[in-house]
C-alpha positions in Angstrom: 80.7 24.5 92.4 80.9 28.2 93.3 81.3 31.1 90.9 82.7 34.5 91.8 81.1 37.8 90.6 83.7 38.0 87.8 82.1 35.0 86.0 78.8 36.8 85.7 80.4 39.9 84.3 82.2 37.8 81.7 79.0 36.2 80.7 77.2 39.5 80.4 80.0 41.0 78.4 80.0 38.1 75.9 76.2 37.8 75.3 75.0 38.5 71.8 72.1 40.5 73.2 72.6 44.0 74.6 72.1 44.2 78.4 71.6 47.2 80.7 70.4 47.7 84.3 68.5 50.7 85.7 67.6 51.6 89.2 64.1 52.7 90.4 64.7 56.2 89.1 65.4 54.8 85.6 69.1 55.8 85.9 71.3 53.5 83.9 73.7 51.5 86.1 75.2 49.0 83.6 75.7 49.0 79.8 77.2 45.9 78.1 79.5 45.7 75.1 76.8 44.3 72.9 74.6 47.3 73.9 77.4 49.6 72.8 77.6 47.8 69.4 73.9 47.8 68.7 73.3 51.5 69.7 76.7 53.1 69.0 76.8 54.6 72.5 79.8 53.7 74.8 79.0 52.8 78.4 80.7 56.0 79.6 78.2 58.0 77.5 75.1 56.4 79.1 76.0 55.4 82.6 74.2 57.5 85.3 72.0 59.0 82.6 68.2 58.7 82.9 66.2 56.8 80.4 63.7 59.6 80.7 66.3 61.8 79.0 65.4 59.9 75.9 69.0 59.4 74.9 68.1 56.5 72.6 64.8 58.0 71.4 62.7 54.9 72.2 59.5 54.6 70.2 57.0 51.9 70.5 57.1 49.8 67.3 53.3 49.8 67.1 53.0 53.6 67.6 53.4 55.9 64.7 53.8 59.0 66.8 57.4 60.1 66.6 59.2 60.8 69.9 56.8 58.9 72.1 58.8 57.0 74.7 58.0 53.4 75.5 56.8 52.9 79.0 57.9 49.2 79.4 60.6 50.0 82.0 58.2 52.0 84.2 55.6 49.3 83.8 58.0 46.6 85.0 59.1 48.7 88.0 55.5 49.3 88.9 53.9 45.8 88.5 56.9 43.5 88.8 56.0 41.5 85.7 58.4 40.6 82.8 57.6 42.7 79.7 58.6 42.0 76.1 58.3 44.7 73.4 59.6 45.6 69.9 61.0 49.1 69.9 62.9 51.5 67.8 66.1 52.9 69.3 67.9 55.8 67.8 71.5 54.8 67.0 74.2 57.3 67.8 74.6 57.9 64.1 70.9 59.0 63.9 69.3 56.0 62.2 66.5 54.1 63.8 67.3 50.5 64.9 64.4 48.0 65.5 65.1 45.8 68.5 63.3 43.1 70.5 63.6 43.8 74.2 62.8 41.9 77.4 62.7 43.7 80.7 62.8 41.9 84.1 62.5 43.3 87.6 65.5 43.2 90.0 64.5 42.4 93.6 66.5 42.5 96.9 66.4 39.7 99.5 63.2 41.1 101.0 61.5 40.9 97.6 61.3 44.6 97.0 61.9 45.9 93.4 65.2 47.8 93.3 65.5 48.2 89.6 65.2 46.4 86.3 67.4 44.5 83.9 66.8 44.7 80.1 68.1 42.7 77.2 67.7 43.6 73.6 68.7 42.3 70.2 68.8 43.9 66.8 65.8 42.4 65.1 66.0 44.3 61.8 67.8 41.6 59.8 65.6 38.9 61.0 62.4 40.7 60.2 63.6 41.9 56.9 64.8 38.5 55.9 61.4 36.9 56.8 59.4 39.7 55.1 61.5 39.5 52.0 61.1 35.7 51.7 57.3 36.1 52.0 57.1 39.0 49.6 59.4 37.6 46.9 58.5 33.9 46.7 57.2 34.5 43.2 60.5 36.1 42.2 62.6 33.0 43.0 64.3 34.1 46.2 63.3 30.9 47.9 64.8 27.4 47.5 61.6 25.4 47.2 63.3 22.1 48.2 64.6 23.2 51.6 62.5 26.3 52.3 65.7 28.4 52.8 66.6 31.5 50.9 68.5 30.5 47.7 71.8 31.8 46.4 70.2 34.9 44.9 68.6 35.8 48.2 71.8 35.2 50.1 73.7 37.4 47.7 71.2 40.1 48.3 71.6 39.8 52.0 75.4 39.8 51.8 75.3 43.0 49.8 73.1 44.6 52.6 75.4 43.3 55.4 78.5 44.5 53.6 76.9 47.9 53.3 76.1 47.9 57.0 79.7 46.9 57.8 81.2 49.7 55.8 78.8 52.4 57.0 78.2 51.5 60.6 80.8 48.9 61.5 78.2 46.2 61.9 80.5 43.2 61.7 79.4 39.7 60.7 80.9 36.3 59.9 80.3 33.9 57.0 80.3 30.1 57.0 80.5 28.0 53.9 79.3 24.4 54.3 79.5 21.4 52.0 77.6 18.2 52.7 79.9 15.2 52.9 78.6 11.7 52.2 75.7 13.1 50.1 76.8 11.3 46.9 76.9 8.0 48.7 73.3 8.5 49.9 72.2 9.4 46.4 73.9 6.4 44.8 72.7 4.0 47.5 69.1 5.1 48.2 68.2 7.3 45.2 67.6 11.0 44.6 64.4 11.2 46.6 66.3 10.1 49.7 69.0 12.5 48.8 66.5 15.3 48.8 65.1 14.2 52.1 68.7 14.4 53.6 69.1 17.9 52.2 65.8 18.9 53.9 67.0 17.5 57.2 70.3 19.4 56.9 68.5 22.6 56.1 66.1 22.3 59.0 68.9 21.4 61.4 70.9 24.5 60.4 67.9 26.8 60.4 66.4 25.6 63.8 69.8 26.0 65.5 70.6 29.5 64.3 70.1 32.7 66.2 67.5 35.3 65.5 69.0 37.7 63.0 71.4 35.2 61.5 70.7 33.8 58.1 71.1 30.3 56.7 70.7 29.7 52.9 71.2 27.1 50.3 74.1 28.1 48.0 73.4 25.4 45.5 73.5 21.6 45.2 74.7 20.2 48.5 76.3 23.6 49.6 74.9 25.7 52.4 76.0 29.1 53.8 75.3 31.0 57.0 75.6 34.8 57.7 76.3 35.2 61.4 76.1 38.8 62.9 77.8 40.4 65.8 80.5 37.7 66.3 84.3 37.3 66.6 86.5 34.6 65.0 86.5 32.2 67.9 82.7 32.4 68.3 82.3 31.9 64.6 84.4 28.7 64.7 82.4 27.4 67.6 79.1 28.1 65.7 80.5 26.1 62.7 81.4 23.2 65.0 77.9 23.3 66.5 76.4 23.1 63.1 78.6 20.2 62.1 77.9 18.2 65.3 74.1 18.7 65.1 74.1 17.7 61.4 76.0 14.5 62.2 73.5 13.7 64.9 70.5 14.2 62.5 70.0 10.8 60.9 67.4 8.5 59.4 66.8 4.8 59.8 66.4 3.1 56.4 65.9 -0.7 56.2 67.4 -1.0 59.7 70.5 1.1 58.8 71.3 4.5 60.2 71.8 6.9 57.3 73.2 10.4 57.7 75.8 12.9 56.5 78.2 15.4 57.8 79.3 18.9 56.7 82.7 20.4 56.0 82.8 24.1 57.1 85.0 27.1 56.4 84.6 30.4 58.3 85.8 33.9 57.8 85.0 37.4 59.2 83.8 40.0 56.7 86.1 42.9 56.0 85.0 46.4 54.9 86.8 46.0 51.5 85.2 42.6 50.8 83.1 41.8 47.8 80.7 38.9 47.8 83.2 37.0 45.6 86.2 37.6 47.9 84.2 36.7 51.0 82.9 33.4 49.6 86.2 32.5 48.1 88.0 32.9 51.5 85.4 30.8 53.3 85.5 28.2 50.5 89.3 28.0 50.7 89.1 27.7 54.5 86.6 24.8 54.1 88.9 22.8 51.9 91.9 23.5 54.2 89.9 22.3 57.2 88.8 19.2 55.3 92.4 18.3 54.5 93.5 18.9 58.1 90.7 16.6 59.3 92.0 13.9 57.0 95.4 14.3 58.6 94.2 14.3 62.2 95.0 11.3 64.4 92.0 9.3 65.7 92.5 11.1 69.1 92.3 14.6 67.7 89.2 13.7 65.7 87.1 13.8 68.8 84.8 16.8 69.4 87.2 18.1 72.0 90.2 17.7 69.7 88.4 19.4 66.8 87.2 22.2 69.0 90.7 22.8 70.4 92.3 22.7 67.0 89.8 25.3 65.5 90.1 27.5 68.6 93.9 27.5 68.1 93.5 28.3 64.4 91.0 31.1 65.1 93.2 32.7 67.8 96.3 32.6 65.5 94.2 34.2 62.8 93.2 37.1 65.1 
């Protein structure tokens, strides 16, 4: 199978991470759409600009000296080794954005270094979420059964994300999830086994989420996810991924395979949203999806059929 150059551009433009290329003079040759979103700078504002001009005001995350440029690009161009750093970038609006960046050398057919490629992702939400969970365990922000943030913690994060959406246009999606088949497990095998199933669901959701996204327990057998930097179709695909992985996460009890599934509802946050309006819209979508699934023919209940149906619904919603 052969791929044309266009396929690589499409992949780069749809990555969650920001991507940019520089030549040996540190002149920026490519700037992706995610890079635009994370930094606020459009590609036409940075292309053919030099990183040494300090457009983004890079500061080493371990260095308290303001204005000191990170030297990771120069280092990679010099020694040819991949470099990973945490840096602060100055957003176009003026605020500092903490990112995790990875820089790789670009070589020609002869093996000579001709430039560098860098990826970076906004790490602020991920770091703050982790730090907050550690610092506020005693203040009941943690669900002690599953180890996820509880409803109070999720609401705190939603308030912060909605503020970021209104001020800086940092969009995000919200997924509401309800465990189906949970009552049957409880009634058949007891509450201890029910708790074990909830832990499995929580771990599956958490382990298969991106850095910067947040999964929490809303209460009982309900879970939610906050997914940043995403569109409606990608959000639906994420929900489908969660559902498939949960369905594949099972236990064997007395020779029987025991597992559950999840019903999901997705929505993109809007600047005028409140927590209540956002949750209600996702909750309504979940019940509508559950009803549609009941009405599906056996053929459309396949993964391919479900994916196609949700893609169609997401495209029409756009």
